[in-house]
N, CA and C atoms as an extended XYZ file, in Angstrom:
531
Properties=species:S:1:pos:R:3:atomname:S:1:resname:S:1:resid:I:1 pbc="F F F"
N       189.007      -66.985       95.810 N   UNK     1
C       189.434      -66.413       96.561 CA  UNK     1
C       189.732      -67.098       98.102 C   UNK     1
N       190.670      -66.768       98.672 N   UNK     2
C       191.111      -67.572      100.025 CA  UNK     2
C       190.211      -66.844      101.259 C   UNK     2
N       189.716      -67.705      101.968 N   UNK     3
C       188.987      -66.955      103.155 CA  UNK     3
C       189.732      -66.425      104.351 C   UNK     3
N       189.510      -64.623      104.536 N   UNK     4
C       190.323      -64.319      105.427 CA  UNK     4
C       190.569      -65.041      107.321 C   UNK     4
N       191.587      -65.192      107.535 N   UNK     5
C       191.682      -65.469      108.769 CA  UNK     5
C       190.593      -64.631      109.553 C   UNK     5
N       190.548      -65.141      111.017 N   UNK     6
C       189.688      -64.663      112.258 CA  UNK     6
C       190.679      -63.477      112.923 C   UNK     6
N       191.938      -63.878      112.519 N   UNK     7
C       193.024      -63.315      113.502 CA  UNK     7
C       192.781      -61.454      112.198 C   UNK     7
N       192.969      -62.090      111.170 N   UNK     8
C       193.009      -60.720      110.140 CA  UNK     8
C       191.652      -60.064      110.133 C   UNK     8
N       190.572      -60.609      110.611 N   UNK     9
C       189.407      -59.843      109.942 CA  UNK     9
C       189.375      -58.870      111.579 C   UNK     9
N       189.670      -59.855      112.691 N   UNK    10
C       189.727      -58.976      114.283 CA  UNK    10
C       190.631      -57.557      113.553 C   UNK    10
N       191.714      -57.683      113.380 N   UNK    11
C       192.626      -56.880      113.068 CA  UNK    11
C       192.034      -55.430      111.967 C   UNK    11
N       191.403      -55.917      111.016 N   UNK    12
C       190.265      -55.070      109.832 CA  UNK    12
C       189.401      -54.451      111.073 C   UNK    12
N       188.569      -55.253      111.625 N   UNK    13
C       187.835      -54.554      112.460 CA  UNK    13
C       188.139      -53.399      113.355 C   UNK    13
N       189.413      -53.680      114.063 N   UNK    14
C       189.986      -52.637      114.977 CA  UNK    14
C       190.168      -51.359      114.298 C   UNK    14
N       190.561      -51.656      113.159 N   UNK    15
C       191.521      -50.513      112.365 CA  UNK    15
C       190.309      -49.953      111.800 C   UNK    15
N       189.529      -50.358      111.496 N   UNK    16
C       188.051      -49.528      111.052 CA  UNK    16
C       187.286      -48.949      112.308 C   UNK    16
N       187.162      -49.387      113.212 N   UNK    17
C       186.942      -48.505      114.219 CA  UNK    17
C       187.810      -47.363      115.010 C   UNK    17
N       189.117      -47.701      114.915 N   UNK    18
C       190.172      -46.688      114.866 CA  UNK    18
C       189.657      -45.525      114.033 C   UNK    18
N       189.455      -45.573      112.858 N   UNK    19
C       189.724      -45.015      111.908 CA  UNK    19
C       188.511      -43.989      112.128 C   UNK    19
N       187.338      -44.412      112.517 N   UNK    20
C       185.921      -43.929      112.448 CA  UNK    20
C       185.686      -43.198      113.528 C   UNK    20
N       186.526      -43.562      115.244 N   UNK    21
C       186.712      -42.506      115.869 CA  UNK    21
C       187.360      -41.168      115.368 C   UNK    21
N       188.624      -41.697      115.054 N   UNK    22
C       189.156      -40.330      114.487 CA  UNK    22
C       188.616      -39.616      113.575 C   UNK    22
N       187.533      -40.147      112.673 N   UNK    23
C       186.623      -38.869      111.871 CA  UNK    23
C       185.841      -38.266      112.812 C   UNK    23
N       185.223      -38.676      114.100 N   UNK    24
C       184.640      -37.808      114.818 CA  UNK    24
C       185.013      -36.829      115.563 C   UNK    24
N       186.566      -36.657      115.626 N   UNK    25
C       186.908      -35.700      116.259 CA  UNK    25
C       186.994      -35.554      117.602 C   UNK    25
N       186.542      -36.721      117.969 N   UNK    26
C       186.647      -36.758      119.835 CA  UNK    26
C       187.824      -37.880      120.167 C   UNK    26
N       188.435      -38.686      119.387 N   UNK    27
C       189.359      -39.536      119.865 CA  UNK    27
C       190.088      -38.936      121.007 C   UNK    27
N       190.593      -39.888      121.502 N   UNK    28
C       191.466      -39.369      122.868 CA  UNK    28
C       192.583      -38.131      122.409 C   UNK    28
N       192.638      -37.569      123.331 N   UNK    29
C       193.638      -35.886      122.888 CA  UNK    29
C       194.070      -35.708      124.233 C   UNK    29
N       194.084      -34.544      124.119 N   UNK    30
C       194.315      -34.121      125.852 CA  UNK    30
C       193.407      -34.543      126.737 C   UNK    30
N       193.313      -33.332      127.841 N   UNK    31
C       192.297      -33.764      129.107 CA  UNK    31
C       190.727      -33.834      128.429 C   UNK    31
N       190.150      -34.355      129.486 N   UNK    32
C       188.789      -34.357      129.231 CA  UNK    32
C       187.386      -34.087      130.331 C   UNK    32
N       186.517      -34.131      129.912 N   UNK    33
C       185.476      -33.619      130.580 CA  UNK    33
C       184.120      -33.727      130.085 C   UNK    33
N       183.236      -34.184      131.447 N   UNK    34
C       181.708      -34.340      130.638 CA  UNK    34
C       180.927      -33.378      131.689 C   UNK    34
N       179.512      -33.473      131.176 N   UNK    35
C       178.615      -32.911      131.946 CA  UNK    35
C       177.747      -33.764      131.360 C   UNK    35
N       176.353      -34.027      133.061 N   UNK    36
C       175.524      -35.045      132.631 CA  UNK    36
C       174.225      -33.910      132.579 C   UNK    36
N       173.398      -33.362      131.973 N   UNK    37
C       172.237      -32.463      131.967 CA  UNK    37
C       171.275      -33.221      132.924 C   UNK    37
N       170.603      -32.327      133.402 N   UNK    38
C       169.426      -32.730      134.148 CA  UNK    38
C       168.439      -31.909      134.316 C   UNK    38
N       167.132      -32.329      134.082 N   UNK    39
C       166.137      -31.420      133.779 CA  UNK    39
C       165.736      -30.268      134.874 C   UNK    39
N       165.528      -28.833      134.268 N   UNK    40
C       165.051      -27.661      135.229 CA  UNK    40
C       164.066      -27.280      134.941 C   UNK    40
N       163.311      -26.655      135.677 N   UNK    41
C       162.300      -25.201      135.221 CA  UNK    41
C       161.232      -26.513      134.621 C   UNK    41
N       160.493      -27.425      135.365 N   UNK    42
C       159.624      -28.327      134.870 CA  UNK    42
C       159.878      -29.024      133.756 C   UNK    42
N       161.154      -29.002      133.111 N   UNK    43
C       161.284      -29.194      131.443 CA  UNK    43
C       161.456      -31.241      131.920 C   UNK    43
N       161.737      -31.732      130.786 N   UNK    44
C       161.730      -33.270      130.813 CA  UNK    44
C       163.544      -33.458      129.985 C   UNK    44
N       163.921      -32.609      129.868 N   UNK    45
C       165.455      -32.480      129.082 CA  UNK    45
C       166.635      -32.979      129.645 C   UNK    45
N       167.602      -33.592      129.574 N   UNK    46
C       168.619      -34.390      129.948 CA  UNK    46
C       169.513      -34.778      128.643 C   UNK    46
N       170.747      -35.277      129.031 N   UNK    47
C       171.473      -35.559      128.285 CA  UNK    47
C       173.173      -35.669      128.469 C   UNK    47
N       174.170      -35.356      127.821 N   UNK    48
C       175.302      -35.758      127.823 CA  UNK    48
C       176.123      -34.324      127.279 C   UNK    48
N       177.228      -33.500      127.474 N   UNK    49
C       178.242      -33.017      126.935 CA  UNK    49
C       179.590      -33.321      127.507 C   UNK    49
N       180.382      -34.011      126.372 N   UNK    50
C       181.568      -34.257      126.481 CA  UNK    50
C       182.449      -33.273      125.823 C   UNK    50
N       183.717      -32.777      126.383 N   UNK    51
C       184.747      -31.925      126.576 CA  UNK    51
C       185.824      -32.882      126.381 C   UNK    51
N       186.716      -32.518      125.069 N   UNK    52
C       187.894      -32.958      124.626 CA  UNK    52
C       189.030      -32.045      124.275 C   UNK    52
N       190.001      -31.859      125.364 N   UNK    53
C       191.183      -30.585      124.577 CA  UNK    53
C       191.880      -31.340      123.448 C   UNK    53
N       192.018      -30.305      122.266 N   UNK    54
C       192.754      -30.916      121.316 CA  UNK    54
C       193.923      -29.586      120.930 C   UNK    54
N       194.460      -29.396      121.517 N   UNK    55
C       195.544      -28.535      121.270 CA  UNK    55
C       195.444      -27.470      121.616 C   UNK    55
N       195.150      -26.222      120.882 N   UNK    56
C       194.664      -25.046      121.163 CA  UNK    56
C       193.311      -24.864      121.326 C   UNK    56
N       192.452      -25.851      121.046 N   UNK    57
C       190.470      -26.166      121.217 CA  UNK    57
C       190.187      -27.030      121.753 C   UNK    57
N       189.018      -27.001      121.981 N   UNK    58
C       188.522      -27.957      122.867 CA  UNK    58
C       187.039      -28.566      121.765 C   UNK    58
N       187.605      -30.124      121.398 N   UNK    59
C       185.830      -30.493      120.925 CA  UNK    59
C       184.902      -30.991      121.761 C   UNK    59
N       183.920      -30.362      121.210 N   UNK    60
C       182.280      -30.692      121.880 CA  UNK    60
C       181.515      -31.606      121.381 C   UNK    60
N       181.008      -32.830      122.160 N   UNK    61
C       180.293      -33.690      121.407 CA  UNK    61
C       178.643      -33.709      122.474 C   UNK    61
N       177.837      -33.134      121.910 N   UNK    62
C       176.625      -33.224      122.633 CA  UNK    62
C       175.191      -33.804      122.429 C   UNK    62
N       174.699      -34.776      123.135 N   UNK    63
C       173.401      -35.467      123.280 CA  UNK    63
C       172.333      -34.912      123.696 C   UNK    63
N       171.256      -34.440      123.564 N   UNK    64
C       170.248      -34.019      124.404 CA  UNK    64
C       168.908      -34.352      123.944 C   UNK    64
N       167.911      -34.853      125.073 N   UNK    65
C       167.000      -35.425      124.794 CA  UNK    65
C       165.805      -34.534      125.355 C   UNK    65
N       164.667      -34.231      125.523 N   UNK    66
C       163.377      -33.970      125.713 CA  UNK    66
C       163.080      -32.756      125.535 C   UNK    66
N       164.011      -32.188      124.301 N   UNK    67
C       163.809      -31.078      123.986 CA  UNK    67
C       162.503      -30.349      123.471 C   UNK    67
N       161.988      -29.722      123.097 N   UNK    68
C       160.680      -28.775      121.926 CA  UNK    68
C       161.286      -29.710      120.210 C   UNK    68
N       160.227      -30.342      120.019 N   UNK    69
C       160.753      -30.695      118.638 CA  UNK    69
C       160.835      -29.995      117.556 C   UNK    69
N       161.911      -29.736      116.290 N   UNK    70
C       162.364      -28.985      115.615 CA  UNK    70
C       162.455      -27.703      116.229 C   UNK    70
N       162.943      -26.948      116.866 N   UNK    71
C       163.134      -25.845      117.571 CA  UNK    71
C       164.478      -25.671      118.203 C   UNK    71
N       165.244      -24.659      118.005 N   UNK    72
C       166.099      -24.446      118.775 CA  UNK    72
C       166.829      -24.145      119.876 C   UNK    72
N       167.682      -24.411      121.105 N   UNK    73
C       167.821      -23.789      121.978 CA  UNK    73
C       169.151      -23.162      122.241 C   UNK    73
N       169.241      -22.368      123.147 N   UNK    74
C       170.168      -21.656      123.632 CA  UNK    74
C       171.049      -22.755      124.209 C   UNK    74
N       172.515      -22.797      124.139 N   UNK    75
C       173.502      -23.666      124.970 CA  UNK    75
C       174.996      -23.067      125.440 C   UNK    75
N       175.115      -22.779      126.522 N   UNK    76
C       175.894      -21.952      126.926 CA  UNK    76
C       176.662      -23.079      128.233 C   UNK    76
N       177.919      -22.211      128.423 N   UNK    77
C       178.773      -22.746      129.496 CA  UNK    77
C       178.407      -21.488      130.201 C   UNK    77
N       178.078      -22.177      131.670 N   UNK    78
C       177.825      -20.625      132.761 CA  UNK    78
C       179.061      -20.625      133.888 C   UNK    78
N       178.966      -19.483      134.357 N   UNK    79
C       180.040      -19.390      135.079 CA  UNK    79
C       180.113      -20.248      136.496 C   UNK    79
N       178.981      -20.351      137.040 N   UNK    80
C       178.941      -21.283      138.362 CA  UNK    80
C       178.829      -22.612      138.140 C   UNK    80
N       179.531      -23.438      138.859 N   UNK    81
C       179.355      -24.833      138.786 CA  UNK    81
C       177.970      -25.448      139.591 C   UNK    81
N       176.979      -24.973      139.593 N   UNK    82
C       175.569      -24.806      140.806 CA  UNK    82
C       174.840      -25.174      139.955 C   UNK    82
N       173.950      -26.299      139.717 N   UNK    83
C       172.873      -26.578      139.348 CA  UNK    83
C       171.769      -26.874      140.499 C   UNK    83
N       171.761      -25.944      141.723 N   UNK    84
C       171.023      -26.993      142.867 CA  UNK    84
C       169.791      -26.044      142.934 C   UNK    84
N       169.404      -24.904      142.337 N   UNK    85
C       168.196      -24.427      142.087 CA  UNK    85
C       167.289      -24.992      141.093 C   UNK    85
N       165.986      -25.254      140.918 N   UNK    86
C       165.138      -25.792      140.286 CA  UNK    86
C       164.756      -24.761      139.087 C   UNK    86
N       165.445      -23.697      139.109 N   UNK    87
C       165.328      -22.737      137.858 CA  UNK    87
C       166.774      -22.961      137.442 C   UNK    87
N       167.946      -23.612      137.710 N   UNK    88
C       169.082      -23.126      137.595 CA  UNK    88
C       169.734      -22.015      137.645 C   UNK    88
N       169.060      -20.840      138.093 N   UNK    89
C       169.478      -19.689      138.128 CA  UNK    89
C       170.993      -19.399      138.932 C   UNK    89
N       171.153      -20.617      139.644 N   UNK    90
C       172.348      -20.965      140.847 CA  UNK    90
C       173.597      -21.077      139.846 C   UNK    90
N       173.327      -21.383      138.800 N   UNK    91
C       174.592      -21.478      137.449 CA  UNK    91
C       175.275      -20.096      137.492 C   UNK    91
N       174.408      -18.808      137.521 N   UNK    92
C       174.921      -17.823      137.380 CA  UNK    92
C       175.169      -17.339      135.772 C   UNK    92
N       175.419      -16.328      135.372 N   UNK    93
C       175.764      -15.532      133.741 CA  UNK    93
C       176.515      -16.642      133.104 C   UNK    93
N       177.061      -16.406      131.833 N   UNK    94
C       177.570      -16.974      130.690 CA  UNK    94
C       178.713      -16.725      131.566 C   UNK    94
N       179.831      -18.150      130.865 N   UNK    95
C       181.247      -17.845      131.631 CA  UNK    95
C       181.576      -16.804      130.365 C   UNK    95
N       182.343      -15.967      130.911 N   UNK    96
C       182.747      -14.970      130.181 CA  UNK    96
C       184.337      -14.373      130.557 C   UNK    96
N       185.759      -15.302      130.616 N   UNK    97
C       186.778      -14.540      131.371 CA  UNK    97
C       187.468      -13.663      130.664 C   UNK    97
N       186.949      -13.168      129.289 N   UNK    98
C       187.945      -12.299      128.629 CA  UNK    98
C       186.907      -10.848      128.910 C   UNK    98
N       185.546      -10.825      129.687 N   UNK    99
C       184.670       -9.865      129.973 CA  UNK    99
C       184.397       -9.314      128.367 C   UNK    99
N       183.899      -10.019      127.737 N   UNK   100
C       183.577       -9.731      126.058 CA  UNK   100
C       182.523       -9.677      125.663 C   UNK   100
N       181.597       -9.256      124.411 N   UNK   101
C       180.231       -9.532      124.262 CA  UNK   101
C       179.656      -10.682      123.899 C   UNK   101
N       178.486      -11.215      124.095 N   UNK   102
C       178.127      -12.206      123.718 CA  UNK   102
C       177.858      -12.284      122.361 C   UNK   102
N       178.054      -13.749      121.570 N   UNK   103
C       177.519      -13.665      120.411 CA  UNK   103
C       178.953      -14.595      119.644 C   UNK   103
N       178.905      -15.462      119.548 N   UNK   104
C       179.759      -16.257      118.383 CA  UNK   104
C       180.282      -15.177      116.908 C   UNK   104
N       179.412      -14.623      116.577 N   UNK   105
C       179.543      -13.682      115.231 CA  UNK   105
C       180.365      -12.759      115.763 C   UNK   105
N       180.515      -12.463      117.038 N   UNK   106
C       181.376      -11.275      117.745 CA  UNK   106
C       183.539      -12.456      117.155 C   UNK   106
N       184.351      -11.549      116.825 N   UNK   107
C       185.619      -12.066      116.994 CA  UNK   107
C       185.661      -12.337      118.178 C   UNK   107
N       185.759      -11.376      119.346 N   UNK   108
C       185.932      -11.555      120.619 CA  UNK   108
C       184.719      -12.104      121.493 C   UNK   108
N       184.014      -13.205      122.181 N   UNK   109
C       183.198      -13.299      122.443 CA  UNK   109
C       183.214      -14.321      123.864 C   UNK   109
N       182.086      -14.135      124.550 N   UNK   110
C       181.722      -14.864      125.732 CA  UNK   110
C       182.614      -16.402      125.686 C   UNK   110
N       183.732      -16.575      126.527 N   UNK   111
C       184.024      -18.099      126.421 CA  UNK   111
C       182.902      -19.227      126.558 C   UNK   111
N       181.996      -18.790      127.140 N   UNK   112
C       180.908      -19.939      127.523 CA  UNK   112
C       179.716      -19.825      126.223 C   UNK   112
N       179.974      -19.387      125.016 N   UNK   113
C       178.708      -19.236      123.934 CA  UNK   113
C       179.256      -20.254      123.191 C   UNK   113
N       178.184      -21.051      122.651 N   UNK   114
C       178.123      -22.166      122.038 CA  UNK   114
C       177.053      -22.257      121.169 C   UNK   114
N       177.148      -23.022      119.847 N   UNK   115
C       176.137      -22.935      118.827 CA  UNK   115
C       174.676      -23.188      119.661 C   UNK   115
N       173.566      -22.646      119.175 N   UNK   116
C       172.531      -23.346      119.427 CA  UNK   116
C       172.234      -24.730      119.038 C   UNK   116
N       171.492      -25.387      119.810 N   UNK   117
C       170.907      -27.056      119.865 CA  UNK   117
C       169.763      -26.810      118.914 C   UNK   117
N       169.803      -27.910      117.584 N   UNK   118
C       168.697      -28.051      116.907 CA  UNK   118
C       168.123      -29.536      116.882 C   UNK   118
N       166.862      -29.376      117.990 N   UNK   119
C       166.363      -30.654      117.795 CA  UNK   119
C       165.439      -31.180      116.620 C   UNK   119
N       165.927      -32.161      116.698 N   UNK   120
C       164.535      -33.046      115.456 CA  UNK   120
C       163.255      -33.261      115.702 C   UNK   120
N       162.753      -33.878      115.229 N   UNK   121
C       161.207      -33.961      115.310 CA  UNK   121
C       160.906      -35.157      116.650 C   UNK   121
N       162.164      -35.904      116.932 N   UNK   122
C       161.494      -36.418      118.343 CA  UNK   122
C       162.331      -35.664      119.568 C   UNK   122
N       162.729      -34.569      119.208 N   UNK   123
C       163.116      -33.859      120.409 CA  UNK   123
C       164.619      -33.837      120.862 C   UNK   123
N       165.260      -34.557      120.001 N   UNK   124
C       166.709      -35.088      120.514 CA  UNK   124
C       167.501      -34.031      119.364 C   UNK   124
N       168.653      -33.724      120.337 N   UNK   125
C       169.659      -33.154      119.329 CA  UNK   125
C       170.971      -33.671      119.824 C   UNK   125
N       171.918      -33.381      118.571 N   UNK   126
C       173.203      -34.093      118.884 CA  UNK   126
C       174.381      -32.929      117.711 C   UNK   126
N       175.304      -32.728      118.830 N   UNK   127
C       175.969      -31.546      118.011 CA  UNK   127
C       177.285      -31.808      118.130 C   UNK   127
N       178.130      -31.588      117.053 N   UNK   128
C       179.761      -31.553      117.364 CA  UNK   128
C       180.339      -30.232      116.945 C   UNK   128
N       180.994      -29.730      117.903 N   UNK   129
C       181.803      -28.701      117.498 CA  UNK   129
C       182.883      -28.184      118.197 C   UNK   129
N       183.788      -27.367      117.793 N   UNK   130
C       184.863      -26.952      118.613 CA  UNK   130
C       184.587      -25.760      119.567 C   UNK   130
N       185.503      -25.314      120.297 N   UNK   131
C       185.329      -23.933      121.132 CA  UNK   131
C       186.743      -23.484      121.073 C   UNK   131
N       187.071      -22.168      120.939 N   UNK   132
C       188.240      -21.701      121.034 CA  UNK   132
C       188.329      -20.636      122.508 C   UNK   132
N       189.712      -20.534      122.946 N   UNK   133
C       189.669      -19.436      124.249 CA  UNK   133
C       189.375      -20.155      125.638 C   UNK   133
N       188.926      -21.269      125.699 N   UNK   134
C       188.367      -22.067      126.682 CA  UNK   134
C       189.436      -23.394      126.598 C   UNK   134
N       189.520      -23.824      128.155 N   UNK   135
C       190.219      -25.156      127.694 CA  UNK   135
C       189.594      -26.111      129.257 C   UNK   135
N       190.180      -27.276      129.230 N   UNK   136
C       189.930      -28.189      129.855 CA  UNK   136
C       190.528      -28.767      130.985 C   UNK   136
N       192.072      -28.226      130.631 N   UNK   137
C       193.115      -27.944      131.139 CA  UNK   137
C       193.104      -27.459      132.716 C   UNK   137
N       193.706      -27.713      133.678 N   UNK   138
C       193.878      -26.187      134.375 CA  UNK   138
C       194.248      -25.253      134.246 C   UNK   138
N       193.904      -24.172      134.645 N   UNK   139
C       194.021      -22.028      134.216 CA  UNK   139
C       192.710      -21.727      133.993 C   UNK   139
N       193.115      -20.187      133.942 N   UNK   140
C       192.051      -19.295      133.872 CA  UNK   140
C       191.396      -19.708      133.084 C   UNK   140
N       191.107      -20.276      131.946 N   UNK   141
C       190.347      -20.499      130.902 CA  UNK   141
C       189.031      -21.931      131.192 C   UNK   141
N       189.829      -22.517      132.158 N   UNK   142
C       189.365      -23.671      132.444 CA  UNK   142
C       187.637      -24.157      132.238 C   UNK   142
N       187.195      -24.539      131.886 N   UNK   143
C       185.757      -24.514      131.931 CA  UNK   143
C       185.565      -25.847      132.848 C   UNK   143
N       185.970      -26.797      133.500 N   UNK   144
C       185.814      -27.875      134.365 CA  UNK   144
C       185.402      -26.960      135.600 C   UNK   144
N       184.533      -27.587      136.445 N   UNK   145
C       183.504      -26.987      137.666 CA  UNK   145
C       182.933      -26.126      137.377 C   UNK   145
N       182.394      -25.683      136.047 N   UNK   146
C       181.450      -24.754      135.588 CA  UNK   146
C       179.857      -25.639      135.177 C   UNK   146
N       178.986      -24.869      134.713 N   UNK   147
C       177.722      -25.744      134.256 CA  UNK   147
C       177.790      -25.082      132.785 C   UNK   147
N       176.960      -26.519      132.283 N   UNK   148
C       176.564      -26.374      131.081 CA  UNK   148
C       174.868      -25.911      131.301 C   UNK   148
N       174.177      -25.293      130.206 N   UNK   149
C       172.442      -24.736      130.335 CA  UNK   149
C       172.078      -25.160      128.758 C   UNK   149
N       171.239      -26.016      128.928 N   UNK   150
C       170.552      -25.856      127.953 CA  UNK   150
C       169.086      -24.543      127.779 C   UNK   150
N       168.764      -24.014      127.556 N   UNK   151
C       167.477      -22.937      127.629 CA  UNK   151
C       166.459      -23.395      126.774 C   UNK   151
N       165.239      -23.164      126.919 N   UNK   152
C       163.799      -23.294      126.234 CA  UNK   152
C       163.809      -22.220      124.969 C   UNK   152
N       164.503      -21.410      124.681 N   UNK   153
C       164.305      -20.720      123.302 CA  UNK   153
C       165.641      -20.783      122.518 C   UNK   153
N       165.708      -20.422      121.422 N   UNK   154
C       167.021      -20.394      120.804 CA  UNK   154
C       167.897      -18.799      121.035 C   UNK   154
N       168.793      -18.883      120.772 N   UNK   155
C       169.758      -17.866      121.201 CA  UNK   155
C       169.580      -16.454      120.073 C   UNK   155
N       169.214      -15.329      120.276 N   UNK   156
C       169.274      -14.332      119.037 CA  UNK   156
C       170.567      -14.386      118.757 C   UNK   156
N       171.708      -14.256      119.706 N   UNK   157
C       173.253      -13.991      119.453 CA  UNK   157
C       173.671      -12.418      119.377 C   UNK   157
N       172.665      -11.973      119.913 N   UNK   158
C       172.944      -10.441      119.798 CA  UNK   158
C       172.656       -9.734      120.924 C   UNK   158
N       171.292       -9.806      121.577 N   UNK   159
C       170.896       -9.780      123.047 CA  UNK   159
C       172.202       -9.563      123.977 C   UNK   159
N       172.334       -8.655      124.425 N   UNK   160
C       173.548       -8.770      125.985 CA  UNK   160
C       172.937       -8.633      127.500 C   UNK   160
N       173.614       -9.483      128.062 N   UNK   161
C       174.490      -10.089      127.782 CA  UNK   161
C       174.177      -11.886      127.773 C   UNK   161
N       173.129      -12.203      127.427 N   UNK   162
C       172.616      -13.379      127.428 CA  UNK   162
C       171.987      -14.107      126.246 C   UNK   162
N       171.753      -13.390      125.505 N   UNK   163
C       171.214      -13.892      123.932 CA  UNK   163
C       169.650      -14.254      123.791 C   UNK   163
N       168.797      -13.853      124.943 N   UNK   164
C       167.680      -13.959      125.365 CA  UNK   164
C       167.010      -15.437      124.524 C   UNK   164
N       167.773      -16.299      125.717 N   UNK   165
C       167.186      -17.417      125.317 CA  UNK   165
C       166.043      -18.223      126.251 C   UNK   165
N       165.811      -17.241      126.962 N   UNK   166
C       164.376      -17.900      127.917 CA  UNK   166
C       165.068      -18.930      129.139 C   UNK   166
N       163.809      -19.395      129.424 N   UNK   167
C       164.140      -20.397      130.467 CA  UNK   167
C       165.590      -21.436      130.842 C   UNK   167
N       165.830      -21.521      131.606 N   UNK   168
C       167.016      -22.919      131.871 CA  UNK   168
C       166.488      -24.103      131.913 C   UNK   168
N       166.758      -24.756      130.664 N   UNK   169
C       165.205      -26.249      131.246 CA  UNK   169
C       166.268      -27.192      131.689 C   UNK   169
N       167.770      -27.341      131.393 N   UNK   170
C       168.324      -28.180      131.606 CA  UNK   170
C       169.957      -27.968      132.261 C   UNK   170
N       170.376      -28.204      133.088 N   UNK   171
C       171.546      -28.004      133.613 CA  UNK   171
C       172.505      -29.076      134.198 C   UNK   171
N       174.070      -28.535      133.993 N   UNK   172
C       174.935      -29.955      134.335 CA  UNK   172
C       176.402      -29.589      134.597 C   UNK   172
N       176.597      -29.685      135.813 N   UNK   173
C       178.454      -29.381      136.316 CA  UNK   173
C       179.179      -30.210      135.214 C   UNK   173
N       180.445      -29.252      134.808 N   UNK   174
C       181.522      -30.106      133.877 CA  UNK   174
C       182.389      -30.921      135.035 C   UNK   174
N       182.765      -31.672      134.906 N   UNK   175
C       183.608      -32.737      135.778 CA  UNK   175
C       184.423      -33.051      135.114 C   UNK   175
N       185.782      -33.289      135.189 N   UNK   176
C       187.336      -34.146      134.428 CA  UNK   176
C       186.816      -35.280      134.604 C   UNK   176
N       187.126      -36.145      133.625 N   UNK   177
C       186.828      -37.418      133.076 CA  UNK   177
C       187.790      -38.006      132.584 C   UNK   177
C-alpha cells in the first residue's frame, strides 16, 4: 500500500474535526453567547455555558465544576444580568417572558427553565441540550444580558415559581461572543 501524503493526511484530519464538531450540535450557527460562572454563596462552583442560535432553538453546552459530587443542581436563566450580590439574589427571578408556570414538563414554561445539572463523582457536570422559545439574537425573548444561575439543590420542577432549588451557588452574565 502506498503511504498517504502529508497534504492528504492534513485534509483528512480537518474533515474529521469538522465532522466531530457537527456531531456535537455546537458548530457554527447563528448568533452565540457565553456565560462565565463565578462562585456565590460561599461555594467553589464555576464554569462556562455557551449558547448558539440554530434556527428556532438555542443549543446549550455547559461545563461546571465545584459542585456537590453525585448531586443534581437546579440550572436556570434569571431575569436580570446582575451577579453583584454575594448570594446572587441580584439576578432576580427566573427569566419568564411569557408569564408561564415553572417546569419544563409544562408545554408552556419559563423561558429560563433548563434541565438540572448532574454532577459526577468529582463534582463536574457537562450538559448539552437545546432551548425553545428564547433567542441569542436581539428581540423580546433574547437571553443576552441576563444571568445563568446554578443552584445548590435539584429542581423539583413543580414548586412555583422557583423549583425549590435552594441557594444560588454560581452566577454568570450572558454576553454575546
